[in-house]
C-alpha positions in Angstrom: 0.0 0.0 0.0 1.5 3.4 -0.9 2.3 5.7 2.1 -0.1 8.4 3.0 1.3 11.8 2.5 2.3 13.1 6.0 -0.4 15.2 7.7 0.7 18.8 8.0 2.1 19.7 11.4 1.1 23.1 12.8 4.5 24.6 13.0 5.6 27.8 14.6 8.1 29.2 12.2 10.1 32.4 12.7 9.8 34.1 9.3 7.6 34.2 6.1 10.7 32.7 4.3 10.7 29.7 6.6 6.9 29.2 6.1 7.4 29.3 2.3 10.3 26.8 2.7 8.1 24.3 4.6 5.4 24.7 1.9 8.0 23.9 -0.8 9.1 20.8 1.2 5.5 19.6 1.6 4.9 20.0 -2.2 8.1 18.0 -3.0 7.1 15.3 -0.5 3.5 15.0 -1.9 4.7 14.9 -5.5 8.1 13.1 -5.5 8.7 11.2 -2.2 5.6 9.8 -0.5 3.9 8.2 -3.5 7.0 5.9 -4.2 8.4 5.5 -0.7 7.0 2.1 0.2 7.7 0.5 -3.3 11.3 1.9 -3.5 12.2 1.0 0.0 11.0 -2.6 -0.5 13.1 -2.8 -3.7 16.1 -1.2 -2.0 16.2 1.7 -4.5 18.3 4.7 -3.6 16.4 7.9 -4.6 19.4 9.8 -6.2 17.1 11.9 -8.4 15.3 13.1 -5.3 18.6 14.3 -3.7 19.4 16.1 -7.0 16.0 17.8 -6.8 16.6 18.7 -3.2 20.0 20.1 -4.0 18.6 22.1 -6.9 15.9 23.5 -4.6 18.5 24.6 -2.0 17.4 22.0 0.6 20.8 20.4 1.0 22.4 23.7 2.0 19.9 25.2 4.5 22.0 25.7 7.7 25.1 27.1 5.9 26.0 30.6 4.9 24.8 32.1 1.7 28.4 33.3 1.0 29.2 29.8 -0.3 25.8 28.7 -1.6 24.0 28.0 1.7 20.5 28.8 2.7 21.2 31.1 5.8 18.5 29.2 7.7 18.6 28.8 11.4 18.9 25.2 12.8 15.4 25.6 14.2 14.1 25.7 10.6 16.5 23.2 9.1 15.5 20.5 11.6 11.8 21.0 10.9 12.6 20.4 7.2 14.3 17.2 8.2 11.3 16.1 10.2 9.0 16.7 7.2 11.3 14.7 4.9 11.8 11.8 7.3 8.0 11.6 7.9 7.7 10.9 4.2 10.8 8.6 3.8 13.5 8.2 6.4 16.1 7.3 3.6 15.6 10.9 2.4 15.5 12.7 5.7 18.4 10.9 7.2 20.3 11.3 4.0 19.9 15.0 4.1 21.1 15.0 7.7 24.2 12.9 6.8 25.0 15.2 3.9 24.8 18.2 6.2 27.1 16.4 8.7 29.6 15.8 5.9 29.8 19.5 5.1 30.2 20.6 8.7 33.9 20.1 9.1 34.9 22.2 6.0 32.3 24.9 6.7 33.4 25.2 10.3 37.1 24.6 10.2 38.3 24.9 6.6 40.3 27.9 5.5 38.7 30.7 3.5 40.3 29.3 0.4 39.1 25.8 1.0 35.5 26.9 1.6 35.5 29.0 -1.5 36.8 26.2 -3.6 34.7 23.3 -2.4 31.6 24.4 -0.5 29.5 25.8 -3.4 29.6 22.4 -5.2 29.1 20.5 -2.0 26.1 22.5 -0.9 24.3 23.2 -4.2 26.0 21.3 -7.0 24.0 18.1 -6.9 26.7 16.4 -4.9 26.1 14.0 -2.0 28.5 13.6 1.0 29.4 10.8 3.4 30.9 11.0 6.9 33.6 8.5 7.7 34.4 8.1 11.4 33.3 4.6 12.5 35.4 1.6 11.7 34.9 -2.2 12.2 36.6 -2.2 15.5 35.9 1.4 16.7 32.2 2.4 16.9 31.3 4.0 20.2 35.1 4.2 21.0 35.7 6.4 18.0 39.0 7.7 19.3 40.6 4.3 18.9 40.2 4.4 15.1 43.0 2.8 13.1 42.8 4.2 9.5 46.1 5.9 9.0 47.2 9.0 7.0 50.9 9.2 6.4 52.6 12.3 5.1 54.3 11.9 1.7 55.6 15.3 0.5 52.7 17.5 -0.2 50.2 14.6 0.0 48.8 12.3 2.6 48.4 8.6 2.0 45.3 7.0 3.6 45.1 3.3 4.4 42.4 1.5 6.4 38.7 0.6 6.5 35.7 2.7 7.5 32.4 1.0 8.5 28.7 1.7 8.6 29.1 4.6 6.1 25.7 6.0 4.9 26.0 6.9 1.2 29.4 5.1 1.1 29.0 3.5 -2.3 27.4 6.6 -3.9 28.9 9.6 -2.2 30.7 12.3 -4.3 32.8 13.4 -1.4 33.8 12.1 2.0 34.8 13.7 5.3 37.3 11.2 6.6 38.9 11.0 10.1 42.3 9.3 10.1 45.2 8.8 12.5 48.2 11.0 11.7 49.9 10.8 15.2 50.0 8.8 18.3 47.2 6.9 20.2 44.0 8.5 21.3 42.0 11.5 20.3 44.9 13.9 19.8 46.4 11.9 16.9 43.4 12.3 14.6 43.1 14.6 11.6 40.2 15.4 9.2 40.4 15.2 5.4 38.1 16.0 2.5 38.4 13.1 0.1 36.8 12.9 -3.4 34.4 10.0 -3.8 36.2 8.8 -6.9 39.8 8.9 -5.5 42.1 6.1 -6.8 42.5 3.4 -4.2 39.0 4.0 -2.7 36.5 1.2 -3.0 33.2 0.2 -1.4 32.2 -3.2 -0.1 28.8 -4.8 -0.8 26.2 -2.7 1.1 25.0 -4.1 4.4 21.7 -6.1 4.4 19.8 -4.1 7.0 16.5 -4.7 8.7 15.3 -1.2 7.6 16.3 1.8 5.5 16.9 -0.6 2.6 16.9 2.2 0.1 19.9 3.9 1.9 23.2 2.2 0.9 25.4 1.6 4.0 28.8 0.0 3.4 32.4 -0.4 4.4 34.9 1.8 2.5 38.4 0.6 1.9 41.3 3.1 1.6 44.2 1.4 -0.2 46.9 4.0 -0.5 44.4 6.9 -1.3 46.4 10.0 -1.9 45.0 13.3 -0.7 46.8 16.6 -1.1 47.5 18.6 2.0 45.3 21.3 0.6 42.4 18.9 1.5 43.4 18.6 5.1 40.7 20.2 7.3 41.9 22.1 10.4 45.2 21.5 12.1 46.9 18.1 12.4 45.5 16.4 15.5 42.4 18.5 15.5 40.2 16.0 13.8 38.6 14.4 16.8 37.5 17.8 18.2 36.1 18.6 14.7 34.2 15.2 14.7 32.6 15.8 18.1 31.5 19.3 17.1 29.8 17.8 14.0 28.2 15.1 16.0 26.5 17.5 18.4 24.7 19.1 15.4 24.2 15.7 13.7 22.4 14.3 16.8 19.8 17.0 16.5 19.3 15.9 12.9 18.7 12.3 14.1 16.3 13.6 16.7 14.3 15.5 14.1 14.2 12.5 11.8 12.9 10.3 14.7 10.1 12.7 15.4 9.2 12.6 11.7 9.0 8.8 11.7 7.0 8.8 14.9 4.6 11.4 13.5 4.0 9.4 10.3 3.3 6.3 12.5 0.8 8.2 14.6 -1.0 9.6 11.5 -1.4 6.0 10.2 -2.6 4.8 13.5 -5.2 7.5 14.0 -6.5 7.1 10.4 -6.8 3.3 10.9 -8.4 3.6 14.3 -11.1 6.0 13.2 -11.9 3.9 10.1 -11.7 0.4 11.5 -15.0 -0.9 13.2 -15.4 -3.7 15.7 -18.4 -4.5 17.9 -20.4 -2.0 15.8 -18.2 1.1 16.3 -14.8 2.6 15.4 -12.0 1.1 17.5 -11.0 4.7 18.2 -14.0 4.8 20.5 -12.4 2.3 23.0 -10.7 4.0 25.9 -7.7 1.7 26.0 -6.9 2.6 22.4 -7.7 6.3 22.8 -5.2 6.5 25.7 -2.6 4.8 23.6 -3.0 7.4 20.9 -2.9 10.2 23.4 0.4 8.9 24.9 1.9 8.5 21.4 1.0 12.1 20.5 2.4 13.4 23.8 5.7 11.7 23.3 6.0 13.2 19.8 5.2 16.7 21.0 7.6 16.5 23.9 10.4 15.2 21.5 9.7 18.0 19.0 9.9 20.6 21.8 13.2 19.1 23.1 15.0 19.2 19.7 13.7 22.7 19.0 15.0 24.0 22.3 18.4 22.6 21.6 18.4 24.1 18.1 17.5 27.5 19.4 20.5 27.3 21.8 22.7 26.4 18.9 21.3 29.3 16.8 22.1 31.7 19.7 25.7 30.5 19.9 25.2 29.0 23.3 26.4 25.5 24.5 24.0 22.8 23.4 25.9 19.5 23.6 23.9 18.3 26.7 20.6 19.2 25.1 21.6 17.6 21.8 22.3 14.3 23.6 19.0 14.6 25.5 17.1 15.3 22.3 18.7 12.4 20.4 18.1 10.0 23.4 14.5 11.0 24.0 13.3 11.4 20.4 14.7 8.1 19.2 13.4 6.2 22.2 10.1 7.8 21.6 10.1 6.9 18.0 10.8 3.2 18.8 7.9 3.2 21.3 5.4 5.1 19.1 6.1 2.9 16.0 5.7 -0.2 18.1 2.4 1.1 19.4 1.3 1.9 15.9 1.8 -1.7 14.9 -0.3 -2.7 17.9 -3.1 -0.3 16.9 -3.3 -1.9 13.5 -3.3 -5.4 14.9 -2.6 -8.1 12.4 -2.6 -5.6 9.6 0.2 -3.7 11.3 2.4 -6.7 11.1 2.1 -6.9 7.3 3.7 -4.9 4.6 0.3 -3.8 3.3 0.6 -0.9 5.8 3.8 1.1 6.4 3.9 1.0 10.2 6.0 -2.2 10.3 8.5 -0.4 8.1 8.5 2.6 10.5 9.1 0.3 13.4 12.1 -1.3 11.7 13.5 2.1 10.7 13.0 3.6 14.1 15.4 1.0 15.6 18.5 2.3 13.7 17.9 5.8 15.1 18.7 4.5 18.6 22.1 3.4 17.3 23.5 5.8 14.7 25.6 8.9 15.6 26.2 7.6 19.1 24.1 4.9 20.6 21.6 5.9 23.2 23.8 4.4 25.9 26.5 6.9 24.7 24.0 9.7 25.0 23.3 8.8 28.6 27.1 8.9 29.3 27.3 12.4 27.7 24.4 13.7 29.7 25.8 12.2 32.9 29.2 13.8 32.3 27.5 17.2 32.1 25.8 16.5 35.4 28.5 14.8 37.4 31.7 15.3 35.6 33.9 12.7 33.9 34.0 9.1 35.3 36.6 8.3 37.9 39.1 5.6 37.0 
């Protein structure tokens, strides 16, 4: 069954420009994304043409400066765009979030010359990025990564394997974190690597339980040469750059989670008001009404949490703790809401005739990516009680 177009959320947007932007996103969703989402996800089709359309519409560049082709939009607005896209198809919403994450290092830490040379194409040239931090043996313990970058004259030579890379096989550029010095966080440096660099290859994409339309794969670096002009920031600064990007990226995941949860609630409400048992709609039964009320409350709370963190970011205030809280709460809420949506639909919810089973499978990954929810709890606790004692 084709997905329902997401029901419009009553948004409080700061400007007329932002309201026009959301209207544009909803139009693209209704025409280009929602009608084909279920079919393309089941077939594992990556919607590259949709990303080209989003790029041409300026939607891959929203939170960046117009000086280099960005949209000059506050994070508060950008995240609500992500929510709208994810409600229609998580492969698209999460893909936009990952692309934005891939641009963060260069936009925030690149030289003026680097930004002028690369950012316009990255933001509005139809390109798609990937973010390469995780490795087969270093996931949550990202500072233990083993991919090496060795200086050779004016170049760096990268050797190693990155894992769980969204867009890995199809990305046009990669932000890569590699070890240039000793052990630990201080020996890591960031690089901007072309997606077609000689020596770079992608493994067969992972066979995932959800988000089948989004290719996730290991990337192998076999002597990939990168000029020093593509090093981002100082040598040894890479891990700090990575953490800075992840604070913002976690808000993107939170917004996507709220979008998936909202889509599941919309389906559940529509089904409950249409389905009759014992001579009346099942939405008349108090047990189910309370379930829907709890689902809606968790969604609204999650939306408020990610927007609060975004507004702190927009004001230039610290937001790391709030970002971790938003990622934790919103993704846990999405898992709960999508599971409840399957329950509301009963046997039909367990079939592929309705999209709620897909939403439940997709929600699970959001509790894992860009820092598991156990890592988010560690981050929050450190803000409250300081670092762990050894």
